[in-house]
C-alpha positions in Angstrom: 0.0 0.0 0.0 1.5 3.3 -1.1 0.1 6.8 -0.8 -0.1 8.8 -4.0 -2.0 12.0 -4.6 -2.0 11.3 -8.4 -5.4 12.0 -9.9 -5.6 11.7 -13.7 -9.0 10.9 -15.3 -8.9 8.7 -18.3 -10.7 11.5 -20.3 -7.5 13.5 -20.5 -5.7 10.7 -22.3 -8.7 9.8 -24.4 -9.0 13.3 -25.9 -5.5 13.0 -27.5 -6.0 12.6 -31.2 -9.8 12.6 -30.7 -11.4 12.7 -34.2 -14.8 13.6 -35.6 -15.5 9.9 -36.4 -14.9 8.9 -32.8 -17.1 11.8 -31.6 -20.0 10.6 -33.8 -19.5 7.0 -32.5 -19.5 8.2 -28.9 -22.5 10.4 -29.5 -24.5 7.5 -31.0 -23.4 5.1 -28.2 -24.2 7.7 -25.5 -27.7 8.3 -26.8 -28.4 4.6 -27.1 -27.2 3.7 -23.6 -29.1 6.8 -22.2 -32.3 5.5 -23.6 -31.5 2.0 -22.1 -30.8 3.5 -18.7 -34.1 5.3 -18.5 -36.4 2.4 -17.4 -33.6 0.8 -15.4 -32.8 3.9 -13.3 -36.5 4.3 -12.4 -37.0 0.6 -11.7 -33.9 0.3 -9.5 -35.0 3.3 -7.4 -38.6 2.0 -7.0 -37.3 -1.4 -6.0 -35.0 0.2 -3.5 -37.9 1.9 -1.7 -37.1 5.3 -3.2 -38.9 7.6 -5.7 -38.1 7.1 -9.4 -36.4 10.5 -9.7 -33.8 9.3 -7.2 -32.6 6.7 -9.7 -32.9 9.0 -12.6 -30.8 11.8 -11.1 -28.3 9.3 -9.8 -27.8 8.1 -13.3 -27.5 11.6 -14.6 -25.2 13.2 -12.0 -23.4 10.1 -10.8 -23.0 8.8 -14.4 -21.6 12.1 -15.6 -19.0 12.3 -12.8 -17.9 8.7 -13.2 -17.4 9.2 -16.9 -15.7 12.6 -16.4 -13.3 11.5 -13.6 -13.1 7.7 -14.0 -10.2 5.5 -14.9 -11.9 3.6 -17.8 -12.8 4.5 -21.4 -16.4 3.2 -21.6 -17.8 2.6 -18.2 -21.3 3.8 -17.5 -22.1 4.7 -14.0 -25.5 4.9 -12.2 -27.8 2.9 -9.9 -27.2 -0.8 -10.1 -29.3 -3.8 -9.5 -26.8 -5.1 -6.9 -27.7 -2.2 -4.6 -31.4 -2.8 -4.6 -31.4 -5.2 -1.6 -28.8 -3.2 0.3 -30.5 0.2 -0.2 -33.9 -1.2 0.6 -32.6 -2.7 3.9 -30.9 0.6 4.9 -34.0 2.6 4.1 -36.2 0.2 6.1 -33.9 0.2 9.1 -32.4 3.7 9.1 -34.5 5.9 6.8 -33.8 7.8 3.6 -31.9 10.6 5.4 -29.5 8.2 6.8 -29.1 6.4 3.5 -27.9 9.7 2.1 -25.4 10.1 4.9 -24.1 6.5 4.4 -23.7 7.0 0.7 -21.7 10.2 1.1 -19.5 8.6 3.8 -19.0 5.6 1.5 -17.9 8.0 -1.2 -15.2 9.4 1.1 -14.1 5.8 1.8 -14.0 4.9 -1.9 -11.9 7.9 -2.7 -9.4 7.0 0.1 -9.2 3.5 -1.2 -8.3 4.8 -4.6 -5.9 7.4 -3.3 -4.0 4.8 -1.2 -3.8 2.5 -4.3 -5.9 -0.2 -2.9 -7.9 -0.8 -6.0 -6.0 -4.0 -6.8 -7.1 -5.5 -3.5 -10.5 -6.1 -4.9 -9.0 -8.8 -7.1 -8.2 -10.7 -4.0 -11.9 -11.5 -3.5 -12.3 -15.1 -4.7 -14.5 -15.6 -7.7 -16.5 -18.1 -5.8 -17.6 -15.4 -3.4 -18.4 -13.0 -6.2 -20.5 -15.5 -7.9 -22.2 -16.5 -4.7 -23.3 -13.0 -3.6 -24.2 -12.0 -7.2 -26.6 -15.0 -7.5 -27.9 -14.3 -4.1 -28.6 -10.7 -4.9 -30.3 -11.8 -8.2 -32.7 -14.1 -6.2 -33.5 -11.3 -3.8 -34.2 -8.8 -6.6 -36.5 -11.3 -8.3 -38.3 -12.0 -5.0 -38.8 -8.3 -4.3 -40.4 -7.7 -7.7 -43.1 -10.4 -7.4 -45.4 -8.0 -5.5 -45.6 -5.5 -8.5 -45.3 -8.2 -11.2 -48.3 -10.0 -9.8 -50.1 -6.8 -8.7 -50.5 -8.1 -5.1 -52.3 -5.9 -2.6 -49.3 -5.4 -0.2 -48.7 -2.0 1.3 -45.0 -2.6 2.0 -42.7 -5.5 1.6 -40.5 -6.5 4.5 -36.8 -6.5 4.2 -35.7 -10.0 5.0 -36.1 -13.2 3.0 -38.4 -15.3 5.1 -40.7 -12.4 5.9 -40.9 -11.6 2.2 -41.8 -15.2 1.3 -44.4 -15.3 4.1 -46.0 -12.0 3.0 -46.2 -13.1 -0.6 -47.7 -16.4 0.4 -50.4 -14.6 2.5 -51.4 -12.3 -0.3 -51.4 -14.7 -3.3 -55.2 -14.5 -3.4 -55.0 -10.8 -4.4 -53.3 -11.3 -7.8 -54.2 -8.6 -10.3 -54.6 -10.5 -13.7 -54.0 -7.3 -15.7 -50.7 -6.6 -13.9 -49.7 -10.2 -14.3 -50.6 -10.0 -18.0 -48.5 -6.9 -18.5 -45.6 -8.2 -16.4 -45.6 -11.6 -18.3 -45.8 -9.8 -21.7 -42.9 -7.6 -20.7 -40.7 -10.4 -19.4 -41.5 -12.6 -22.5 -40.8 -9.7 -24.8 -37.4 -9.0 -23.2 -36.3 -12.6 -23.9 -37.8 -12.8 -27.4 -36.9 -9.4 -28.8 -33.1 -9.9 -29.2 -33.7 -13.3 -30.8 -36.1 -11.9 -33.3 -33.3 -9.9 -34.9 -30.3 -12.2 -34.1 -28.0 -13.1 -37.0 -29.7 -15.7 -39.2 -33.2 -15.3 -37.6 -36.3 -15.9 -39.7 -37.3 -12.2 -39.3 -34.2 -10.9 -40.9 -34.4 -13.5 -43.7 -38.0 -12.6 -44.5 -37.8 -8.8 -44.0 -34.8 -7.3 -45.7 -33.7 -3.7 -45.7 -32.1 -1.1 -43.5 -35.4 -0.1 -41.8 -35.8 -3.5 -40.1 -32.1 -3.5 -39.0 -32.5 0.0 -37.5 -35.7 -1.1 -35.8 -33.8 -4.0 -34.3 -31.3 -1.7 -32.7 -34.0 -0.2 -30.4 -33.3 -1.6 -26.9 -35.8 -4.2 -25.7 -36.6 -2.5 -22.4 -37.5 0.7 -24.3 -39.8 -1.2 -26.6 -41.5 -3.0 -23.7 -41.8 0.3 -21.7 -43.4 2.2 -24.6 -45.6 -0.4 -26.1 -47.0 -1.9 -22.8 -47.5 1.6 -21.3 -49.5 2.6 -24.4 -51.5 -0.6 -24.3 -52.3 -0.3 -20.6 -53.3 3.4 -21.2 -55.5 2.6 -24.2 -57.3 -0.3 -22.6 -57.5 1.6 -19.3 -56.2 -1.4 -17.3 -56.7 -1.1 -13.5 -53.0 -1.4 -12.6 -50.8 0.6 -10.4 -48.6 3.2 -12.2 -45.8 5.6 -11.3 -48.4 8.4 -11.1 -50.7 6.5 -8.8 -48.0 5.5 -6.3 -45.6 8.5 -6.5 -47.6 11.3 -8.1 -45.2 11.6 -11.0 -41.6 12.7 -11.7 -40.6 16.4 -11.1 -39.7 18.1 -14.3 -37.1 20.4 -12.8 -33.6 19.5 -11.5 -33.4 18.5 -7.9 -32.4 21.1 -5.4 -29.1 20.9 -3.6 -29.7 20.1 0.1 -27.5 19.1 3.0 -28.6 16.0 4.9 -28.9 16.4 8.7 -25.3 15.4 9.5 -23.9 14.5 12.9 -21.0 12.3 14.1 -23.3 10.4 16.4 -25.3 9.4 13.3 -22.2 8.5 11.3 -21.1 6.2 14.1 -24.4 4.3 13.9 -24.0 4.0 10.1 -20.6 2.3 10.0 -21.9 -1.0 8.8 -24.1 0.3 5.9 -21.3 2.7 4.9 -18.8 -0.1 4.6 -21.3 -2.2 2.8 -22.0 0.4 0.2 -18.3 1.1 -0.3 -17.4 -2.5 -0.5 -20.2 -3.4 -3.0 -19.5 -0.3 -5.0 -15.8 -1.1 -5.3 -16.4 -4.7 -6.3 -19.2 -4.0 -8.7 -17.4 -1.1 -10.5 -14.0 -2.9 -10.8 -15.6 -6.1 -12.0 -17.5 -4.1 -14.6 -14.2 -2.5 -15.7 -12.6 -5.9 -16.0 -15.5 -7.1 -18.1 -15.1 -4.1 -20.4 -11.4 -4.8 -20.7 -12.2 -8.3 -21.9 -14.9 -7.3 -24.3 -13.2 -4.2 -25.9 -11.7 -4.6 -29.3 -11.3 -0.9 -30.2 -7.6 0.1 -30.9 -8.0 3.2 -28.8 -9.1 1.3 -25.8 -6.8 1.1 -22.7 -7.0 -1.2 -19.7 -8.7 0.5 -16.7 -6.9 2.2 -13.8 -8.6 0.7 -10.7 -7.4 3.4 -8.3 -8.6 6.3 -10.5 -11.9 4.5 -11.0 -12.4 4.2 -7.2 -11.6 7.9 -6.7 -14.2 8.7 -9.4 -16.7 6.5 -7.7 -15.9 8.2 -4.5 -16.6 11.7 -5.9 -19.8 10.5 -7.5 -21.2 8.9 -4.3 -20.2 11.9 -2.2 -22.0 14.3 -4.5 -25.3 12.5 -5.5 -26.7 12.4 -1.9 -26.9 16.2 -1.9 -29.3 15.9 -4.7 -31.4 13.1 -3.2 -29.6 10.4 -5.1 -28.8 6.8 -4.2 -25.5 4.9 -4.4 -23.9 4.8 -7.9 -21.4 2.4 -9.4 -20.3 0.9 -12.7 -23.1 -1.1 -14.4 -22.1 -4.1 -16.5 -25.2 -4.3 -18.8 -25.1 -0.6 -19.7 -21.3 -0.6 -20.0 -21.4 -3.5 -22.4 -24.2 -1.9 -24.4 -22.1 1.3 -24.6 -19.1 -0.7 -25.8 -21.0 -2.6 -28.4 -22.7 0.6 -29.6 -19.3 1.9 -30.7 -18.1 4.0 -27.7 -14.4 4.6 -27.5 -14.0 7.3 -24.8 -15.6 8.7 -21.6 -17.4 11.2 -23.8 -20.1 8.5 -24.5 -20.8 8.2 -20.7 -21.2 12.0 -20.5 -23.5 12.0 -23.5 -25.5 9.2 -21.8 -26.0 11.4 -18.7 -27.0 14.4 -20.9 -29.5 12.2 -22.9 -31.2 11.1 -19.6 -31.3 14.7 -18.4 -33.1 15.9 -21.6 -35.6 13.1 -21.4 -36.4 13.7 -17.8 -36.7 17.5 -18.2 -38.8 17.2 -21.4 -40.8 14.0 -21.1 -41.3 13.6 -17.3 -45.1 13.9 -17.5 -45.3 10.8 -19.7 -43.8 8.7 -17.0 -47.0 9.0 -15.0 -48.7 6.2 -16.9 -45.9 3.6 -16.8 -47.3 0.5 -15.1 -45.2 -0.8 -12.2 -45.8 -4.3 -13.4 -43.8 -3.4 -16.6 -40.9 -2.1 -14.5 -41.0 -5.2 -12.4 -40.8 -7.3 -15.5 -37.7 -5.4 -16.6 -36.1 -6.0 -13.2 -36.9 -9.7 -13.3 -35.1 -9.8 -16.6 -32.2 -7.9 -15.0 -32.1 -10.4 -12.1 -32.1 -13.4 -14.6 -29.2 -11.9 -16.5 -27.3 -10.9 -13.4 -27.2 -14.4 -12.0 -24.6 -16.9 -13.2 -26.9 -19.8 -12.9 -24.8 -22.2 -14.9 -22.2 -22.0 -12.1 -24.5 -24.2 -10.0 -24.4 -26.9 -12.7 -20.6 -26.6 -12.9 -20.1 -27.1 -9.2 -19.6 -30.8 -9.7 -16.3 -30.1 -11.6 -14.8 -28.1 -8.7 -13.4 -28.9 -5.2 -15.4 -29.0 -2.0 -13.6 -25.8 -0.9 -15.0 -24.0 -4.0 -18.5 -25.4 -3.4 -18.5 -24.5 0.2 -17.5 -20.9 -0.5 -19.9 -20.3 -3.3 -23.0 -22.0 -1.8 -22.2 -20.6 1.7 -22.0 -17.0 0.3 -25.1 -17.6 -1.8 -27.3 -18.8 1.1 -25.9 -16.2 3.6 -26.7 -13.4 1.0 -30.2 -14.6 0.6 -31.0 -15.4 4.2 -29.0 -12.6 6.0 -27.4 -9.9 3.9 -24.4 -9.1 1.7 -22.2 -7.8 4.5 -22.5 -11.0 6.5 -22.1 -13.1 3.4 -18.9 -11.3 2.3 -17.4 -11.2 5.8 -18.0 -14.9 6.4 -17.1 -15.8 2.9 -13.7 -14.0 3.1 -13.0 -15.5 6.5 -13.9 -19.0 5.3 -11.8 -18.4 2.2 -8.8 -17.5 4.4 -9.3 -20.6 6.5 -9.6 -22.9 3.5 -6.6 -21.3 1.8 -4.5 -21.9 5.0 -5.7 -25.5 5.1 -4.9 -26.1 1.4 -1.5 -24.4 1.7 -0.6 -26.4 4.8 -1.6 -29.6 3.0 1.0 -28.8 0.3 3.9 -28.5 2.8 5.7 -31.8 3.5 9.0 -32.8 5.1 10.3 -36.0 3.4 13.0 -38.0 5.2 15.8 -39.3 3.0 15.7 -43.1 2.5 17.6 -44.9 5.3 21.0 -46.5 4.7 20.7 -48.4 8.0 17.7 -50.8 8.6 15.3 -50.1 11.4 15.6 -46.3 11.4 12.0 -45.4 10.3 13.1 -43.9 7.0 15.8 -41.6 8.5 19.2 -41.7 6.8 21.8 -42.8 9.3 25.3 -43.2 7.8 28.5 -44.4 9.2 31.0 -41.6 10.0 32.1 -39.3 12.7 28.4 -38.3 13.2 25.2 -40.2 12.4 23.4 -38.3 9.7 19.6 -37.5 9.6 18.2 -35.6 6.6 14.9 -34.3 5.4 13.8 -32.5 2.3 11.4 -29.5 2.9 8.7 -28.8 0.2 6.2 -25.9 0.0 5.5 -23.1 2.5 6.5 -23.5 6.1 4.0 -21.0 7.8 1.7 -21.0 10.8 -0.7 -23.4 9.1 1.9 -26.0 8.5 4.2 -25.5 11.5 2.8 -28.6 13.2 4.4 -30.8 10.5 7.8 -29.9 12.0 7.0 -31.8 15.2 7.8 -35.3 13.8 11.3 -34.0 12.9 11.8 -32.7 16.4 10.6 -35.9 17.9 12.8 -38.0 15.7 15.9 -36.0 16.7 15.0 -36.2 20.4 14.6 -40.0 20.1 17.6 -40.4 17.7 21.3 -41.0 18.3 23.6 -38.6 20.1 25.8 -36.1 18.3 23.7 -36.2 15.0 24.4 -34.3 11.9 21.0 -33.0 10.8 20.5 -31.8 7.2 17.5 -29.8 6.0 17.3 -29.6 2.2 15.4 -26.3 1.7 15.8 -25.9 -2.1 12.1 -26.5 -2.5 11.0 -24.4 0.5 9.7 -21.3 -1.2 8.1 -19.4 1.8 8.8 -19.1 5.5 7.0 -17.1 8.2 7.8 -16.4 11.8 5.8 -19.3 13.1 7.6 -21.6 10.6 10.9 -20.0 11.8 9.9 -20.9 15.3 9.7 -24.5 14.1 13.2 -24.3 12.8 14.3 -22.9 16.2 12.8 -26.0 17.9 14.8 -28.2 15.5 17.9 -26.3 16.3 17.2 -26.6 20.1 16.6 -30.4 19.8 19.8 -30.8 17.8 21.8 -28.8 20.4 20.4 -30.9 23.2 21.7 -34.0 21.4 25.1 -32.5 20.9 24.6 -32.4 17.1 25.0 -29.9 14.3 22.3 -28.6 11.9 22.7 -27.5 8.3 20.0 -25.8 6.2 21.0 -26.3 2.6 20.2 -24.3 -0.5 17.6 -22.0 1.1 15.7 -19.8 -1.4 15.8 -16.0 -1.1 12.8 -15.3 1.1 13.4 -18.0 3.7 17.2 -17.2 3.7 16.4 -13.5 4.2 14.1 -14.1 7.1 16.6 -16.5 8.8 19.3 -13.9 8.5 17.2 -10.9 9.6 15.8 -12.8 12.7 19.3 -13.9 13.8 18.5 -17.6 13.3 21.5 -18.0 10.9 23.9 -16.4 13.4 22.6 -18.7 16.2 22.8 -21.7 13.9 26.5 -20.9 13.1 27.3 -20.2 16.7 25.8 -23.5 18.0 27.4 -25.5 15.3 30.8 -23.9 16.0 30.4 -24.7 19.7 29.4 -28.3 19.1 32.3 -28.8 16.7 34.7 -27.3 19.3 33.3 -29.5 22.0 33.6 -32.6 19.8 37.2 -31.8 19.0 38.0 -31.4 22.6 36.2 -34.6 23.5 38.2 -36.5 20.9 41.5 -35.0 22.1 40.7 -36.0 25.7 40.0 -39.5 24.7 43.3 -39.7 22.9 45.2 -38.4 25.9 43.4 -40.5 28.5 45.1 -43.9 29.2 43.1 -47.0 28.6 41.8 -48.9 31.7 44.3 -51.4 33.0 47.2 -49.7 31.4 50.1 -48.5 33.5 50.6 -44.7 33.5 
């Protein structure tokens, strides 16, 4: 970890040699992804227990700042599906005002993580944990949307899994068939629409021409939102809409307002703050890595994780003052942006501007959007978010991987993301220690004298005992040194003990303590110890700790004592011999 005040947004580098063709590509991509973000931003906010404008202005303000200051070329920022469960729980437990404070504090924490160059630490989170909590969040999102998708008469959904299931079961008799029809049509259309215009589909074979191809480029959520809203309005379906629940979306920009801040409140919000920051960091950097893998544009450069975290920090610090929710990088919109031809952060800024124009001009039209349609869009998001095939592939992996993934998944669903990640990381550390300790072994050399339990005892001035050390000798494997100590204590006097360390690639202080025990046992038996061919890290630790000096000193003393003993024996007359 190294402090660095360096703050260099990717936009500065992207503008070098920026051409008119790239500007047109970024403009088209930004408008496209802005239209895609419209229904998602509203749906994420509503599902989180907030008003739809909270999601819209988070996408506008947060998305603009993340593109302007971020460390990636094409990342689109805004509200994300992964935050739905977290934000809903915070709002239910602490209230909206405290959500704003937690988000701002999380922004400060994210900025500090980037400033101290800790962006790369996110990569230390095992993929099994990431898959586990991602799938768990997807399940919770889907569960939370069943109320609006089915049109159930539930005033407010509880925040925890079992209460949600119980509440849904109690109200299954109040299903609104019109809401269910709209929701089912939306969900079906979202799955079918991309396949209608896929390469080689019957639609493209029958209907040729540029008009059809242009029509195919319209994002499926936008098609569903417009057509089903018009249908529900035309047929006057008795379903709940944004207007009936929230009274509409304000047509003017949100006012700047300071939340009621106090240090006592901040102390109570440590857990939600850390949760927002942790999830924001993981989600945004995973999104950036996905973009790195998908990008093929020659102008594209790999993301800077630390700059990206600082940008996420600024965005999350600013948006609460305008009533926004947590913002992060969004995988679906980023990939859409990339595939639409974006090559620089300009596309992300255009996306935010497009959303702002739509909100300021067409906000009254949002009054008639059925909540069942937004629920259908979120159910599709949940399905795409989950990596369900990983459950099928579990049989190909170790029990450690299965335990981490399934444990994180169930803890996310039953408890919350914070508990899941904390327990998952702790379990990952324990399993890693267990696996690494299993890799360490101390192999005795084959015996040259029968009956010595595999220890090499050779004729000579001293009996020889030798072992080969393999792997990492650390606190998890230190117990495997005990058999060597016991063998030396039960072995012959004055031994010459050899430890072949050429395959010992790591040593910690606990492992060094094990070597100290060997040295002590050898000294008590009047022997000498040699550690042969030690690699750089173990040798450095042995020298810095003084072990090498003590080893040399003890060996010198034993050698001197042995020489004196032999000399005394040579000078002492044999029994029965005259002096």
